[in-house]
Backbone as CSV, one residue per row, in Angstrom:
resi,resn,N_x,N_y,N_z,CA_x,CA_y,CA_z,C_x,C_y,C_z
1,ASN,-0.464,26.999,0.139,0.749,27.564,0.725,0.787,27.436,2.249
2,ALA,-0.179,26.754,2.819,-0.217,26.597,4.271,1.009,25.830,4.748
3,THR,1.544,26.242,5.890,2.739,25.570,6.419,2.390,24.278,7.135
4,ASP,1.104,24.107,7.522,0.691,22.920,8.266,-0.424,22.175,7.540
5,ALA,-0.285,22.035,6.237,-1.305,21.353,5.437,-1.404,19.889,5.825
6,PRO,-2.600,19.293,5.734,-2.751,17.852,6.017,-1.889,17.022,5.061
7,ASP,-1.537,15.838,5.496,-0.731,14.953,4.659,-1.561,14.242,3.598
8,VAL,-2.892,14.193,3.780,-3.767,13.476,2.856,-5.021,14.301,2.583
9,PHE,-5.375,14.428,1.324,-6.629,15.060,0.911,-7.447,14.061,0.107
10,SER,-8.753,14.036,0.318,-9.663,13.229,-0.491,-10.669,14.148,-1.174
11,ILE,-10.897,13.924,-2.466,-11.837,14.723,-3.246,-12.994,13.822,-3.697
12,SER,-14.211,14.231,-3.384,-15.396,13.478,-3.795,-16.224,14.302,-4.772
13,TYR,-15.541,14.949,-5.675,-16.195,15.758,-6.700,-15.646,15.362,-8.049
14,GLY,-16.488,15.438,-9.056,-15.997,15.132,-10.396,-16.945,15.650,-11.459
15,ALA,-16.426,15.844,-12.638,-17.204,16.259,-13.802,-16.460,15.772,-15.031
16,PRO,-17.158,15.515,-16.140,-16.500,14.969,-17.331,-15.315,15.807,-17.802
17,GLU,-14.268,15.114,-18.173,-13.031,15.751,-18.616,-13.252,16.723,-19.770
18,ASP,-14.152,16.344,-20.711,-14.369,17.184,-21.882,-15.123,18.466,-21.568
19,GLY,-15.582,18.629,-20.321,-16.259,19.854,-19.936,-15.309,20.974,-19.556
20,TYR,-14.016,20.692,-19.585,-13.009,21.681,-19.211,-11.971,21.798,-20.320
21,SER,-11.374,22.952,-20.419,-10.384,23.190,-21.474,-9.085,22.448,-21.177
22,ARG,-8.270,22.293,-22.221,-6.944,21.698,-22.020,-6.118,22.530,-21.049
23,ALA,-6.278,23.841,-21.108,-5.523,24.726,-20.210,-5.933,24.485,-18.758
24,TRP,-7.232,24.292,-18.522,-7.712,24.043,-17.163,-7.146,22.723,-16.649
25,ASN,-7.203,21.689,-17.466,-6.682,20.385,-17.057,-5.180,20.435,-16.803
26,ALA,-4.452,21.182,-17.639,-2.999,21.320,-17.450,-2.699,22.050,-16.147
27,ARG,-3.482,23.094,-15.858,-3.265,23.838,-14.609,-3.525,22.947,-13.392
28,LEU,-4.565,22.124,-13.478,-4.840,21.191,-12.392,-3.648,20.273,-12.175
29,ASP,-3.109,19.738,-13.258,-1.959,18.831,-13.139,-0.759,19.534,-12.515
30,TYR,-0.509,20.770,-12.916,0.632,21.507,-12.349,0.459,21.702,-10.842
31,GLU,-0.760,22.054,-10.421,-0.994,22.275,-9.002,-0.844,20.970,-8.211
32,LEU,-1.318,19.868,-8.792,-1.175,18.580,-8.121,0.290,18.146,-8.051
33,MET,1.079,18.490,-9.063,2.521,18.214,-9.005,3.149,18.922,-7.811
34,LYS,2.763,20.173,-7.604,3.319,20.948,-6.496,2.893,20.358,-5.152
35,ILE,1.642,19.912,-5.083,1.160,19.298,-3.846,1.941,18.013,-3.566
36,GLY,2.126,17.185,-4.605,2.881,15.952,-4.434,4.308,16.203,-4.006
37,ALA,4.899,17.275,-4.526,6.281,17.610,-4.170,6.411,17.976,-2.691
38,ARG,5.305,18.352,-2.079,5.308,18.677,-0.652,5.105,17.435,0.216
39,GLY,4.959,16.280,-0.422,4.751,15.056,0.346,3.312,14.832,0.756
40,ILE,2.373,15.429,0.001,0.949,15.312,0.303,0.298,14.340,-0.676
41,THR,-0.545,13.458,-0.168,-1.294,12.506,-0.980,-2.667,13.081,-1.310
42,VAL,-3.083,12.961,-2.568,-4.432,13.384,-2.983,-5.127,12.194,-3.627
43,THR,-6.336,11.887,-3.172,-7.163,10.862,-3.788,-8.428,11.512,-4.335
44,ALA,-9.031,10.892,-5.353,-10.262,11.429,-5.938,-11.159,10.307,-6.411
45,SER,-12.458,10.476,-6.253,-13.428,9.480,-6.704,-13.539,9.512,-8.224
46,THR,-13.709,8.343,-8.830,-13.794,8.267,-10.292,-15.177,8.631,-10.817
47,GLY,-16.215,8.546,-9.973,-17.564,8.858,-10.410,-18.472,7.637,-10.374
48,ASP,-19.764,7.882,-10.563,-20.777,6.837,-10.416,-21.621,6.659,-11.682
49,ASN,-21.042,6.964,-12.829,-21.786,6.887,-14.084,-21.263,5.824,-15.035
50,GLY,-20.552,4.860,-14.525,-20.044,3.800,-15.388,-19.121,4.342,-16.464
51,ALA,-19.249,3.784,-17.656,-18.489,4.274,-18.806,-19.176,5.533,-19.309
52,GLN,-18.681,6.682,-18.871,-19.337,7.947,-19.189,-19.143,8.313,-20.656
53,SER,-20.232,8.711,-21.305,-20.167,9.098,-22.708,-20.172,10.609,-22.845
54,THR,-19.381,11.113,-23.771,-19.347,12.552,-24.016,-20.566,13.022,-24.792
55,THR,-21.337,12.088,-25.340,-22.494,12.463,-26.163,-23.815,12.075,-25.528
56,GLY,-23.819,11.848,-24.208,-25.066,11.565,-23.521,-25.092,10.176,-22.923
57,PRO,-25.941,9.975,-21.882,-25.959,8.720,-21.129,-26.373,7.501,-21.938
58,THR,-27.100,7.683,-23.042,-27.546,6.528,-23.817,-26.697,6.304,-25.064
59,SER,-25.629,7.088,-25.216,-24.756,6.942,-26.371,-23.486,6.212,-25.977
60,CYS,-22.974,5.409,-26.884,-21.780,4.616,-26.576,-20.702,4.852,-27.634
61,THR,-20.551,6.092,-28.050,-19.636,6.366,-29.154,-18.333,7.012,-28.718
62,ASN,-18.297,7.607,-27.536,-17.102,8.350,-27.144,-17.053,8.436,-25.619
63,PHE,-16.249,7.593,-24.990,-16.232,7.520,-23.541,-15.189,8.458,-22.939
64,THR,-15.535,9.053,-21.812,-14.635,9.984,-21.153,-14.497,9.610,-19.681
65,VAL,-13.692,10.375,-18.954,-13.484,10.140,-17.528,-13.623,11.460,-16.785
66,SER,-13.557,11.397,-15.475,-13.621,12.592,-14.651,-12.375,13.448,-14.836
67,ALA,-12.567,14.762,-14.945,-11.433,15.676,-15.118,-10.486,15.609,-13.929
68,LEU,-11.024,15.485,-12.718,-10.172,15.449,-11.537,-9.482,14.098,-11.396
69,ALA,-10.270,13.027,-11.373,-9.678,11.700,-11.196,-8.784,11.323,-12.365
70,GLY,-8.980,11.959,-13.522,-8.177,11.657,-14.694,-6.757,12.176,-14.634
71,SER,-6.457,13.024,-13.668,-5.084,13.518,-13.553,-4.146,12.397,-13.124
72,PRO,-2.998,12.282,-13.757,-2.040,11.237,-13.358,-1.275,11.589,-12.087
73,TYR,-1.550,12.768,-11.507,-0.808,13.222,-10.333,-1.606,13.097,-9.042
74,LEU,-2.674,12.303,-9.067,-3.391,11.911,-7.862,-3.802,10.452,-7.996
75,THR,-4.352,9.887,-6.948,-4.769,8.497,-6.953,-6.280,8.425,-7.169
76,ALA,-6.689,7.845,-8.306,-8.101,7.713,-8.650,-8.669,6.466,-7.977
77,VAL,-9.800,6.639,-7.273,-10.380,5.547,-6.492,-11.748,5.153,-7.063
78,GLY,-11.860,3.898,-7.479,-13.114,3.360,-7.981,-13.884,2.652,-6.877
79,GLY,-14.981,1.970,-7.266,-15.834,1.351,-6.267,-16.049,-0.133,-6.471
80,THR,-15.971,-0.891,-5.393,-16.269,-2.323,-5.402,-17.270,-2.629,-4.297
81,THR,-17.753,-3.856,-4.277,-18.634,-4.304,-3.208,-18.424,-5.784,-2.980
82,LEU,-18.872,-6.262,-1.841,-18.767,-7.682,-1.499,-20.115,-8.353,-1.725
83,MET,-20.111,-9.457,-2.461,-21.322,-10.239,-2.671,-21.532,-11.185,-1.478
84,LEU,-22.710,-11.787,-1.414,-23.025,-12.663,-0.287,-22.099,-13.867,-0.206
85,ASP,-21.570,-14.286,-1.358,-20.660,-15.437,-1.355,-19.218,-15.047,-1.064
86,GLY,-19.012,-13.761,-0.757,-17.682,-13.292,-0.417,-16.884,-12.754,-1.584
87,GLU,-17.406,-12.899,-2.809,-16.692,-12.389,-3.978,-16.744,-10.858,-3.993
88,GLN,-15.635,-10.243,-4.339,-15.576,-8.794,-4.455,-15.668,-8.425,-5.927
89,ILE,-16.650,-7.601,-6.289,-16.851,-7.231,-7.685,-16.966,-5.730,-7.834
90,PHE,-16.822,-5.285,-9.071,-17.007,-3.889,-9.413,-18.478,-3.527,-9.218
91,VAL,-18.768,-2.357,-8.658,-20.149,-1.926,-8.463,-20.790,-1.650,-9.824
92,GLN,-21.921,-2.304,-10.121,-22.573,-2.099,-11.406,-24.084,-2.257,-11.295
93,ALA,-24.794,-1.376,-12.005,-26.244,-1.289,-11.886,-26.954,-2.538,-12.375
94,ASP,-26.405,-3.212,-13.372,-27.093,-4.391,-13.893,-26.932,-5.621,-13.006
95,LYS,-26.309,-5.444,-11.843,-26.229,-6.510,-10.850,-27.140,-6.189,-9.654
96,GLY,-28.090,-5.269,-9.863,-29.030,-4.908,-8.809,-28.566,-3.771,-7.934
97,MET,-27.441,-3.149,-8.253,-26.943,-2.019,-7.479,-27.469,-0.725,-8.104
98,TYR,-27.466,0.361,-7.338,-28.133,1.576,-7.822,-27.245,2.472,-8.685
99,TYR,-26.025,2.069,-8.921,-25.150,2.838,-9.799,-24.034,1.937,-10.299
100,THR,-23.253,2.462,-11.232,-22.075,1.752,-11.727,-20.849,2.628,-11.502
101,ALA,-19.844,2.086,-10.835,-18.623,2.843,-10.596,-17.940,3.162,-11.928
102,ALA,-17.301,4.324,-11.996,-16.736,4.811,-13.258,-15.247,4.512,-13.387
103,GLY,-14.799,4.565,-14.615,-13.390,4.387,-14.943,-13.217,4.559,-16.433
104,GLY,-12.014,4.331,-16.929,-11.784,4.455,-18.362,-10.428,5.037,-18.682
105,PHE,-10.371,5.713,-19.820,-9.113,6.269,-20.319,-9.289,7.750,-20.649
106,SER,-8.299,8.535,-20.290,-8.325,9.976,-20.562,-8.037,10.260,-22.036
107,TRP,-8.738,11.253,-22.573,-8.446,11.723,-23.925,-7.365,12.792,-23.920
108,LEU,-7.125,13.418,-22.768,-6.222,14.573,-22.711,-4.864,14.258,-22.109
109,ARG,-4.812,13.260,-21.244,-3.549,12.953,-20.572,-3.000,11.628,-21.076
110,PRO,-1.744,11.588,-21.471,-1.149,10.320,-21.924,-0.960,9.363,-20.761
111,ARG,-0.827,8.086,-21.086,-0.620,7.078,-20.056,0.713,7.311,-19.356
112,PRO,0.715,7.466,-18.032,1.977,7.667,-17.314,2.800,6.387,-17.276
113,LYS,4.096,6.550,-17.191,5.010,5.411,-17.218,4.739,4.437,-16.084
114,TYR,4.340,4.949,-14.909,4.199,4.072,-13.751,3.085,3.023,-13.930
115,GLN,2.129,3.254,-14.851,1.072,2.268,-15.028,1.163,1.524,-16.360
116,GLN,2.258,1.710,-17.054,2.421,1.123,-18.382,2.233,-0.398,-18.371
117,ASP,2.957,-1.091,-17.517,2.892,-2.559,-17.500,1.509,-3.049,-17.093
118,ALA,0.911,-2.412,-16.091,-0.395,-2.844,-15.600,-1.469,-2.678,-16.667
119,VAL,-1.440,-1.567,-17.378,-2.453,-1.325,-18.405,-2.261,-2.270,-19.582
120,GLU,-1.028,-2.481,-19.993,-0.787,-3.409,-21.095,-1.259,-4.814,-20.737
121,SER,-1.043,-5.216,-19.497,-1.519,-6.527,-19.051,-3.035,-6.590,-19.099
122,TYR,-3.694,-5.509,-18.686,-5.162,-5.459,-18.727,-5.672,-5.519,-20.160
123,LEU,-5.039,-4.785,-21.046,-5.491,-4.752,-22.439,-5.367,-6.116,-23.108
124,ARG,-4.420,-6.898,-22.664,-4.256,-8.233,-23.246,-5.404,-9.168,-22.894
125,THR,-6.195,-8.829,-21.864,-7.329,-9.674,-21.509,-8.432,-9.603,-22.554
126,GLN,-8.342,-8.633,-23.472,-9.336,-8.543,-24.543,-9.312,-9.792,-25.407
127,ASN,-8.188,-10.455,-25.442,-8.076,-11.687,-26.223,-8.523,-12.911,-25.434
128,GLY,-8.953,-12.658,-24.181,-9.411,-13.756,-23.342,-10.877,-13.604,-22.981
129,THR,-11.129,-13.196,-21.724,-12.511,-13.131,-21.240,-13.144,-11.754,-21.349
130,ALA,-12.350,-10.705,-21.449,-12.902,-9.348,-21.455,-13.431,-8.965,-22.832
131,VAL,-14.505,-8.177,-22.820,-15.072,-7.646,-24.059,-14.944,-6.130,-24.014
132,PHE,-14.181,-5.561,-24.945,-13.935,-4.136,-24.960,-14.840,-3.437,-25.969
133,PRO,-15.110,-2.140,-25.768,-15.871,-1.378,-26.763,-15.011,-1.121,-27.995
134,PRO,-15.592,-0.586,-29.064,-14.803,-0.288,-30.269,-13.608,0.612,-29.951
135,PRO,-12.451,0.365,-30.541,-11.250,1.161,-30.250,-11.438,2.659,-30.457
136,SER,-12.329,3.033,-31.375,-12.537,4.451,-31.655,-13.269,5.178,-30.529
137,SER,-13.843,4.436,-29.585,-14.655,5.050,-28.542,-13.864,5.430,-27.293
138,TYR,-12.596,5.050,-27.223,-11.780,5.417,-26.073,-10.327,5.545,-26.507
139,ASN,-9.537,6.235,-25.684,-8.139,6.500,-26.003,-7.242,5.488,-25.297
140,VAL,-6.898,4.424,-25.989,-6.148,3.343,-25.374,-4.775,3.798,-24.885
141,ALA,-4.266,4.903,-25.427,-2.955,5.410,-25.023,-3.056,6.422,-23.880
142,GLY,-4.269,6.650,-23.369,-4.451,7.659,-22.341,-4.250,7.142,-20.930
143,ARG,-4.213,8.053,-20.005,-4.137,7.742,-18.578,-5.361,6.876,-18.219
144,ALA,-5.115,5.732,-17.585,-6.180,4.803,-17.235,-6.557,4.941,-15.763
145,LEU,-7.823,4.732,-15.468,-8.297,4.782,-14.105,-9.490,3.841,-13.921
146,PRO,-9.683,3.386,-12.665,-9.059,3.832,-11.417,-7.692,3.194,-11.168
147,ASP,-6.981,3.776,-10.203,-5.715,3.189,-9.758,-5.976,2.115,-8.708
148,VAL,-6.893,2.409,-7.807,-7.300,1.472,-6.760,-8.816,1.578,-6.599
149,SER,-9.391,0.674,-5.832,-10.821,0.763,-5.519,-11.019,0.417,-4.048
150,ALA,-12.181,0.824,-3.531,-12.547,0.502,-2.153,-14.047,0.202,-2.110
151,ILE,-14.482,-0.412,-1.033,-15.899,-0.738,-0.887,-16.725,0.547,-0.999
152,ALA,-17.711,0.528,-1.898,-18.455,1.751,-2.201,-19.959,1.520,-2.261
153,LEU,-20.431,0.571,-1.480,-21.864,0.273,-1.430,-22.210,-0.158,-0.010
154,ASN,-23.376,0.328,0.455,-23.842,-0.032,1.803,-22.829,0.328,2.877
155,GLN,-22.280,1.509,2.758,-21.369,2.030,3.764,-22.108,3.018,4.665
156,VAL,-21.458,3.479,5.696,-22.040,4.495,6.568,-21.052,5.638,6.741
157,THR,-21.579,6.826,6.919,-20.761,7.991,7.221,-21.373,8.699,8.430
158,ILE,-20.613,9.571,9.028,-21.107,10.367,10.153,-21.220,11.809,9.703
159,SER,-22.427,12.354,9.754,-22.692,13.732,9.343,-23.320,14.484,10.511
160,GLU,-22.596,15.483,11.012,-23.066,16.280,12.151,-23.455,15.398,13.335
161,GLY,-22.661,14.350,13.528,-22.878,13.464,14.657,-23.842,12.335,14.419
162,ASP,-24.503,12.331,13.252,-25.468,11.279,12.949,-24.857,10.251,12.001
163,ILE,-25.198,8.978,12.209,-24.753,7.912,11.323,-25.727,7.820,10.150
164,CYS,-25.206,7.924,8.927,-26.046,7.966,7.739,-25.588,6.895,6.743
165,PRO,-26.539,6.273,6.035,-26.152,5.337,4.977,-25.450,6.068,3.848
166,SER,-24.507,5.398,3.219,-23.717,6.079,2.191,-23.243,5.068,1.155
167,GLY,-22.759,5.596,0.058,-22.208,4.758,-1.001,-21.647,5.610,-2.104
168,GLY,-21.209,4.963,-3.167,-20.617,5.688,-4.288,-19.113,5.811,-4.136
169,THR,-18.461,6.159,-5.229,-17.014,6.342,-5.160,-16.651,7.556,-4.310
170,SER,-17.630,8.436,-4.053,-17.404,9.550,-3.131,-17.183,9.051,-1.718
171,THR,-17.622,7.834,-1.436,-17.322,7.182,-0.156,-16.012,6.409,-0.241
172,ALA,-15.764,5.797,-1.398,-14.552,4.985,-1.559,-13.279,5.820,-1.429
173,SER,-13.289,7.027,-1.990,-12.071,7.854,-1.951,-11.639,8.187,-0.526
174,PRO,-12.534,8.682,0.341,-12.082,8.942,1.718,-11.741,7.676,2.494
175,ILE,-12.368,6.536,2.124,-11.974,5.279,2.782,-10.509,4.976,2.486
176,PHE,-10.137,5.062,1.214,-8.745,4.783,0.867,-7.822,5.844,1.462
177,ALA,-8.272,7.098,1.481,-7.469,8.161,2.097,-7.239,7.869,3.572
178,GLY,-8.249,7.268,4.234,-8.077,6.896,5.634,-7.020,5.828,5.816
179,VAL,-6.962,4.875,4.880,-5.923,3.841,4.932,-4.539,4.485,4.810
180,VAL,-4.427,5.435,3.878,-3.147,6.130,3.696,-2.775,6.889,4.969
181,THR,-3.757,7.497,5.606,-3.500,8.234,6.842,-2.972,7.302,7.929
182,LEU,-3.543,6.114,8.027,-3.046,5.132,9.006,-1.608,4.722,8.701
183,LEU,-1.307,4.553,7.419,0.066,4.211,7.035,1.015,5.359,7.367
184,ASN,0.575,6.589,7.123,1.412,7.746,7.448,1.658,7.831,8.953
185,THR,0.641,7.492,9.743,0.796,7.509,11.198,1.853,6.496,11.642
186,ALA,1.786,5.309,11.043,2.778,4.282,11.375,4.175,4.733,10.967
187,ARG,4.272,5.394,9.821,5.578,5.890,9.381,6.096,6.986,10.307
188,ALA,5.197,7.869,10.740,5.616,8.941,11.648,6.129,8.376,12.965
189,GLU,5.467,7.326,13.460,5.907,6.702,14.709,7.261,6.029,14.557
190,ALA,7.598,5.688,13.295,8.905,5.079,13.019,9.939,6.124,12.611
191,GLY,9.557,7.390,12.711,10.489,8.465,12.376,10.632,8.720,10.886
192,LYS,9.632,8.291,10.085,9.686,8.459,8.632,8.672,9.504,8.173
193,GLY,8.863,10.010,6.980,7.979,11.021,6.430,6.726,10.418,5.802
194,PRO,5.783,11.261,5.389,4.548,10.778,4.771,4.808,10.171,3.397
195,LEU,3.853,9.391,2.918,4.007,8.696,1.642,3.978,9.641,0.448
196,GLY,3.209,10.707,0.533,3.151,11.666,-0.576,2.461,11.087,-1.798
197,PHE,2.945,11.467,-2.988,2.341,10.982,-4.232,2.518,9.474,-4.324
198,LEU,1.389,8.761,-4.370,1.416,7.316,-4.173,1.611,6.473,-5.421
199,ASN,1.144,6.935,-6.573,0.937,6.024,-7.702,2.142,5.184,-8.120
200,PRO,3.323,5.745,-8.269,4.459,4.879,-8.636,4.667,3.746,-7.638
201,LEU,4.456,4.030,-6.365,4.610,3.017,-5.314,3.512,1.957,-5.423
202,LEU,2.275,2.387,-5.683,1.155,1.448,-5.779,1.368,0.438,-6.893
203,TYR,1.804,0.917,-8.049,1.985,0.013,-9.180,3.237,-0.851,-9.025
204,ARG,4.237,-0.334,-8.342,5.461,-1.111,-8.136,5.208,-2.288,-7.208
205,TYR,4.316,-2.085,-6.226,4.024,-3.142,-5.253,2.559,-3.568,-5.351
206,SER,2.119,-3.819,-6.565,0.714,-4.176,-6.791,0.331,-5.486,-6.108
207,GLN,1.334,-6.324,-5.791,1.032,-7.598,-5.125,0.492,-7.384,-3.717
208,ALA,0.584,-6.178,-3.208,0.053,-5.879,-1.872,-1.462,-5.706,-1.885
209,PHE,-2.056,-5.697,-3.087,-3.490,-5.448,-3.229,-4.214,-6.671,-3.766
210,HIS,-5.516,-6.704,-3.523,-6.374,-7.742,-4.088,-6.888,-7.258,-5.436
211,ASP,-6.630,-8.002,-6.488,-7.022,-7.602,-7.839,-8.469,-8.017,-8.104
212,VAL,-9.362,-7.039,-8.236,-10.773,-7.320,-8.520,-10.936,-7.456,-10.036
213,VAL,-11.302,-8.636,-10.477,-11.389,-8.905,-11.917,-12.807,-9.235,-12.360
214,SER,-13.776,-9.148,-11.464,-15.166,-9.432,-11.811,-15.951,-8.132,-11.945
215,GLY,-16.805,-8.069,-12.978,-17.643,-6.897,-13.179,-17.173,-6.036,-14.327
216,ASP,-18.030,-5.092,-14.711,-17.686,-4.161,-15.775,-18.419,-2.852,-15.555
217,MET,-18.158,-1.866,-16.402,-18.768,-0.546,-16.238,-19.640,-0.167,-17.436
218,ARG,-20.191,-1.181,-18.104,-21.010,-0.886,-19.279,-22.340,-0.237,-18.926
219,CYS,-22.857,-0.506,-17.736,-24.179,-0.011,-17.361,-24.028,1.268,-16.550
220,THR,-24.597,2.357,-17.039,-24.465,3.630,-16.338,-25.520,3.744,-15.252
221,VAL,-25.462,4.845,-14.508,-26.418,5.073,-13.444,-27.841,5.183,-13.974
222,TRP,-27.993,5.504,-15.244,-29.324,5.592,-15.852,-29.806,4.259,-16.391
223,GLY,-28.965,3.262,-16.332,-29.372,1.938,-16.785,-29.127,1.657,-18.246
224,SER,-28.525,2.579,-18.969,-28.226,2.299,-20.380,-27.035,1.360,-20.447
225,ARG,-27.049,0.459,-21.402,-25.983,-0.527,-21.501,-25.318,-0.429,-22.878
226,CYS,-24.005,-0.376,-22.854,-23.247,-0.216,-24.096,-22.603,-1.536,-24.501
C-alpha cells in the first residue's frame, strides 16, 4: 500500500509449488494482480534444481515448478551461460556447471493466453530434436516457465561493498529486473509510465529477444538425470 513503491521488484526465493496449498497459490496470484495493476513489474528466479520432482531429487515421475515463479502474474527468469565458442546455452550440471537452471509446467495454474502460441511452438519440437519426459510426469496444459532467461553463471554481485562471485537464477532475476529498470528510466525521460506487468508484451514482441535453444534441464543440482 506504499504510495512510493519501486517500479520493479526482483524475487530470488522459491520453493516447490506442491509445498503450498491451492489457497496460498491463489492468494499469491491475487496479490500479484494488484501489484501489476499499479504498474509495478515483478520478476522471480525459477530455481536451480533442473526439472524438480515432487517425489525427490532422484525420481522422475512427477515434475513441479517454483510456487513463486509459477505464477502467471510475474515474469519467471531462468538461467543461461555463454560457452567459450560464444554459444549461449541453458545452465546444466551435466555440462560441467554446478547446477541446472529450473523450469517446467505448473500443476495448479493453467497456461495463460499470452504464452499460448509460444508454448505450442515449443511442444511441436518434440517431433524434431527435443526429447520430452512421459506426458504423465508434467502438466502440458499448465503455465510454462521460464518466460525469459539471463546469464546465471560466473557473475559478480556487490555485498556490503565487497565484490563477490555469484550465480544461479537468483542472480539472473535481478539482472533482468535491472534491464527493466533501465527501460523504465528511458520511458520516464520520454514522459511515459513504467512498463508494469510485462508478460503479454514480452510474448507479443518475442523477436526482440535471443531464443536459447541449446541445453536441457534433465540434470538436477544433485546430478540425477531423468
